[in-house]
N, C-alpha and C positions, 0 to 999 in steps of 0.2 A: 392463634399462632401458626405461622407457616414455617415448617422445617425444611432446611436446605442442606445439601452436602457439597463440599468444595473438594474437587479432585485436583490435587497439587498444591503444595504449600511453599512454592517458590516466591519470586518477586510479586507476581500478580495475585496469586492465591492469598498470600499474607496481606496484600493490599486490600483485597476484597473484605477480609475479616476486619481489617483496620477501619475501612470506610463504614462498614456496618456498625462498628463500635462508636466511631466519632460522631456519626450523623444518625444514630439509631432512632431518636425520637422523631426527627423530621421524615425519615424514611418510612417509619411506621404510619405517620399521618398520610403520606402519599400512597402507600401500598394498601392502606385500609386495615392492616393487621401487622403484628410484630413479625419480623423476619428473624428466625433463630437458626444459627449454624449448629446443626446437631452432630455432623461428622466432618472431619477433614481426612482425606486419604493421601498418604504419602509413604514412600519407602523408608524415609529417614525418621529418626527420632529428633525431638527438639527439647532437650533438657532445660528446665527452667521456664519454658514458655507455657502460659496458661492453656495453649491449644492442646497440650498433651492429654488433657482429660477428654478431648473429643477426637483424638487421633486414632485412626484405624489403618491397618495394612491390607485388609481383605475387602475387595470391592463388593463381594457378595453380601456383606453386612448391609451396605447401603442399598444395593439392588433389591434385597428382600425385606426391607423395612417400609411398610405401607405409609408410615408417618412422613417419610421424605417425599415432598411434592416437587421439589426443584433440584436439579443437579447442575452445579457450576463446574464446567470443565476448563481448567487453565493449566493443563499439563504440557500442551504443545505437541507437535508431531502428529503423524497419522495413527500409529498404533502404540499403545493400546487405546488411545483416545477414541478412535472410531468404534471399536468393539464396545467400549464402556458407554459411549453416547447412544449408540443404536440400541444397546441393551436397556438403557434407562427409558428411552422412548417406548420401546416395546413393553416395558413393565409399567407404563402409565405415568411416567415422570417427565415433566417438561425439562428442557435443557437450555442453559445459557453458556456460550463459549466465547473465548477471545482468540481461538485457534485458527489462524488464516489458512494453514496447510489443510486442516480438516475441512473447513468450509469450502475452499476452492476445489477440493477433490470430491467431496461427498455432499455438498450443500443441498443439491436438488433432491437426492435420495432421502436425506434426513428431514427435509421440509415436507416431503410427501408422507413419510411415516407420521410426523407430527400432525399433519392435517387429517390423516386417516384415523388417528387416535384421539382427535379433538384436543390436542396438546399444543405446545409451542416450542420452537427451536429458534432462539434469537442469538444474534452474533454481531451486535453493534461494535464491540471492541476489536473485532478481527481486522478492521480497516481504519486507520487514522487514530488509533488509541482512544484518547478522550474526545476527539472531534465527532460530533453527531453527523453521520452521513448516511448510514444504512436506513435509519428510520425516515429521514426526509425523502430518500429515493423511494421507499416502500409506501409512504403515506402522503407526505406533503406535496410531492411533485408528480402524483399519479395523473393529474390532468394534462400533463405535458408529454410530448414526444421528445425524448432525450436525444439531442443531436451530437453532444460531445461531453465527455468527462476527461479532464486532464488534471493530473495531480502530482504534487511532490509528496510521495507516499512513504518515503523512507528517511527518517531523521538522521541516521548515520551518514548516508551519502550527502545529504544536504549540509550537514555540519562540515564534512570534509571539503566540499566544494566552496563553502563559505569561508573556511579557514584559509584555503589556497588563495582565494581572491583577496581577502583582507590583509594577509601577511606575506603574500608572494612566495609561499613555500611549495614544495613539490608534494606529489600524492602520498608517497611513503611517509614523509614527515607528518603530514596532516592525519594520516591513518593512525600512526603511533600515538599522536596526541588524543585522537578519539578513543583509542583503546585505553590509554592512561586515565581518561575521564569517565570510563565506563559506558561510553556511547557505542563502542564497537566491540564485538566479541573477539576472543583470541583468534578464532577462525572466522574472518569477516566475509567469507565468500558469498553467503546468501544476500548480504547487503550490497557489497561493492560490485558484484556481477549482475545485480538487478533482479535476482530471483524473488526476493521479498516483495518488491514493488509489482512484479509480474503477477504474483498470486492475488495481490490486493486489487489490481485493475481487472483481473478475471472475475473476482467476486462482484465488483461494482458493475461490470459489463453484463454479467448474468442477471443482475437485478434490474438494470436499466432497460434491457431488451427482452427480459422474461424467458430466456433460453440459456442452456448450459454453454458457457464459454470455457473451454479447456485451456488452462494456463500453458500447457505444452505447445499449443498452437500459436502462442503470442511471440512475435519477434522480440528478442530481449538482448540488450546490449548494456553493459555496466559502465563504470566510470574509471576503470583501471588504466585506460589508454589516454585519459585526460592529463595533460602536463601543465606545469606552471607557465610554459610558453603559450599554450592555448589560452590560458586565463589572461595573460598579458595582452594577447591580440583582442580578446573580448573587451577588456577594459579600455583599450585604445579607441574603440568605437562606441563606448558607452553601453556595453552589453554584459550580461552574466551568463554563466553556464549552469544549467540545472538538470537533474535527472528527472525526466518526465515519464510518467506512465499515462498513456492516452488511449482512449477508445472513441472513435469518431464514426458517425453514421453519414454516409454519402450515397444518395440515390439508392436507398434500400439495401445498401451493403455496409457492413461494419468492418472497420479495420482496427487492430489494436497493436500497440507498440510500446516498448520500454527502451528509452535511449537518451543520451545526453542531448540537450538542445540549447542553442544560444538565443537569448531573448533580451529585449530592451525594456525600458521602464514604462512603456505603454501596455505591457502584458500584466494581467492581474496577479501573476505569481512571481513577479520580479522581486518584490520586497519580502518574500518568504525566505528567511535566512536561518542560520544556526540549526538547532535540532527541530525546529518547527516544521509542521506539514501544512500544506494548503491544497484544497481541492476545488477546481473550477468546473461548474456544470452549466451547460447551455441547453435550454429548453426552447421548443418552437413557440411557446406562448409566454412563459415567464421571462425569457431572455437569459441574461448572465447572472449566475449566483455563485458566491464564494463561501467556502468553509475553511476556517483557519484555527489552528491551535496546537497544543502539544500532541504530537503524533505517537508518543510512546511514554514510557515512564510508569513507575509503580502506581501512584495514586490517580493520575489521569485515566489510565487504562482501567484500573479497578473501578473508578467512578462510572465508566461506561458499562462495565459488567453489572454493577449494582443497579444501574438504571434499567437494564434489561430484566433483572430479577424482579424489580418493582412492577414492570410492565406485565410480566408473567403472573405475578401475585394478583394483579388487578383483573387478569383474564383466565383465572383457573377454570378448567373445563370449557374453555372457549378459544378456538384457534384464531390467531391473528393472521389474516390472509397475506401471503407473500407470493407474488407472481414470479416463479422461477421453475420452469418445467425442465425435465430431464432431456428433452429434445435438444440435440446439439445445434448450436449456431455455427455455421461454417463461415469463418472469417474471410474477408477479401484478401487477396494476395498483396502483401505490402510492396512487392516489386512494381505494382501499378500505381502506387500512391506518389503524389508529387510533393516535393519539398524544395526549398532553397538550401544550399549547403555552403558552409565555410570550409575552404580547402587550404591546407598548408603544403607548399611545394619546396623540395630541395632543388636549388638551381645555382650550383657553385660558379658556373661560368656565365650566368645571366643570358642563357641562350633560349629559354623556353617561352618567353612572352608571346611570340608569334604563334607557337603551338597552342598555348592556352586560349588565345583569341579565336583560333580556328575551331577549337572544341566548344568554347563557352560564349563566344561573341565578345562584345565590349565589356570588360570588367575592370574595376579599379583595383590595382595591386596595392596591398597593404604591407608595410614593413615595420619592423621594430628596431629601435636604436641598438646598435651593438651586434645585430644579427645580419651578417653580410651575405650568407649563402642560402638564404631561404626568404620566402615571402608568402603572403596569403591573399585570398580573394573570396568574394561571395558570388555564387552563381545566381542565375535566374531560376525559375521553377523547372525542375526536371523530375521525371519518375525515378524511383530507386534503381530500376533496371538500367535506364539511360545513364545514370550517374556511375554505376559500377563499370559500365563499358568504357566510358570516357576516362575514368581514373586509371584504368589498366594501361593507358598510354602515357602516363606521367609518373614521375618519382614522388609519390604522395607521402608526406609525413603523417598527416592526420586529416580526417574530414568530420565535420560536426553539422548536424541539421540546424537550420535557422528558422525562427518563427518571428520575423519582422519584415 
């Protein structure tokens, strides 16, 4: 029997206990031994829940129990999660986590301690919830040089944009709907401003390129400026707007960005809608690979956590090698990256078409029925820097990057 402790009995923690209960027999066969939850750590009490007999409030009880071989951290946040996880590894216990903030900030350090101690620190559920992506990057795609990772990595924003597109509603109405359904937090900032997706692409980039990618260095733009009018323009040309988290290697330089992007149906992520996530990986040998599924939720995420627990159980006293050094990867300046852009212009007197063609050459002007004082157009490829300078000369309503 392999004893584990679960830190945090919220949505994911209770899901982990539930998955181990529902699929206990098959999990035991795959792990080669019974997985037993010996402790659950939480500040709260849970009257009437069978977990009460395993509930503890003092982490030292877990830390000092030599029978606990695996610690599952599903508390979220940096502290006290980092202190608890580092302490567990130093005490000779392997760790599994779903905590993207922790992994993005301290992943390289915790992996180094695990390697030194011949233990494991696994974090499949930290990106993409139930979608397996960490393990494929770390094991299945190691023969490839990764050229691009682009993902819809946040189910909340994808739901909001899908709802806006399907029902023609504005951002605030779609956000309230997401909150009412439990897809968005009361304070949705981490999702709608792109911070959640930013941490996830930082983790994937660090794994893909084997060096530390700091999420603070990644250009991040959320979806709060996307309007129902932007969505209508996209639909008029057969396109959709998605929040992309991208990491691209070009000529030995890597750039990373989180931003709304307009795509058409020839893009592999076009049909990823609602709360689903999709991750597109391009390798120099394997070519294009897609991962798709539930990016969040109690049981999908808990399933990924338990899969890591099984992996650790099969590799007790043997480190699963992960290439992620603490050496920092200096990202390329996004101002030098080229994109096409969709631009909306306010032009009440219809006087700016000549100016637009002076700045952008021959472009097709796009209009929407009922909107008389504005129009849109799509540029040729320009660097971010060039685009910023040109837009200073026009009354811009909005601009969105284009990938078609």
